[in-house]
N, C-alpha and C positions, 0 to 999 in steps of 0.2 A: 774434314772427317767424313762427310757424305761421299766425297770422291773416293775415299779409301774403301768404303762399303761397296760402292759401285764396282770398283776394280776387283775386289774380292769376289763379288758375284760373277763377274765376267771370267775370272780365273777358274772358279768352280764350274761354270758352264762349259768352259773350254776343256777342262779335265773330263767331265762327264761325256761330252761330245767325242773326245778322243778315245775314251774307253769304249764307247758305243761303236765307233768306226772299227776299232781293232777287233771287237767281238763279232761284228758283221763280216769282216774279212776272214777271220778264223772259221766262222760258221760256213761261209761260202766255200772255203778251201776244204773243210771236212766233207761237205756235201759233194764236191767234185771228186774228191779222192774215194769216198765211200759209195758213189753212185752205182758202180757195178754190183756191190753187195745189196743195195736196195732193189735193183732189178732182179737179182737172184732170189731175194726174199719174196718179191711179188710173184715170180714164176713158181716158186715152191708152194706158196699159198694157193695159187690157182690150181696146181696139180692136186694138192690136198683137198681142195673144195670139190674137184671133180669126183673124188672118191667119197667124201663125207656128205655132200649135199643129197645124193640119192638115198643114202642110208638114213639120213635125218627125215627126208620126205616120206620114205616107206614106214619108218617108225611112227611118224605123226599120223599117217593114215591108219595103221594098225591100232594105235592107241585110241583114235577117234572111234573106230568100229567097236573095239572092246568096251569102251566106256558107254557107247550108245546102247549096246546090248545089255550091259549091267544096269543102266538107267531104266531100260524097258522092263527088265526082270524085277528090279526092286519096286518099280512103279506098280507092276502087276501084283506083287506080293503085298504091298501096303494098301492096295485097293480092295483086297479080298474081304476085309471086315465091312466094307460099305456095300457089298452085294445084297444083303437083305434090305437095306434102305433103297437100293436101286429097284429091287423087285416090288416093294410097296409103291414106289413112284410109278412104275410101269402099270401095275394093276389099277392104281387111281386114275392114271391117264386113260387107260382102256375103258374104265367104267364111265368117266365123265365124257369121253368122246362119243360113246354109243348112245347117250341120252340126249344129244343135241338134235334140234330140229334143223332141217336145211333152211337156209336164209331165203332161197328162191324156191317156190313150190311148183 
């Protein structure tokens, strides 16, 4: 009985191995047949990237400049309410600074 199970396992392994070899051979054959199309695809993608890459780079630079300017403008707009507080701080600093005695006479 055990020998029959071993034989069944060996048959199953042989079938799986055979299917794997056939699949490998077919895959290799398709790659060899379709290799010129892969080369053509790579060449077409290279030409497309020669056109698209500078456009994307320029777009990125323009967007970075636009968003930097927008961030500066909104930062300035949102800091306007804090200007009176800044003025009080400057006045306090000026008053406290003028009353100090020099450390070395």
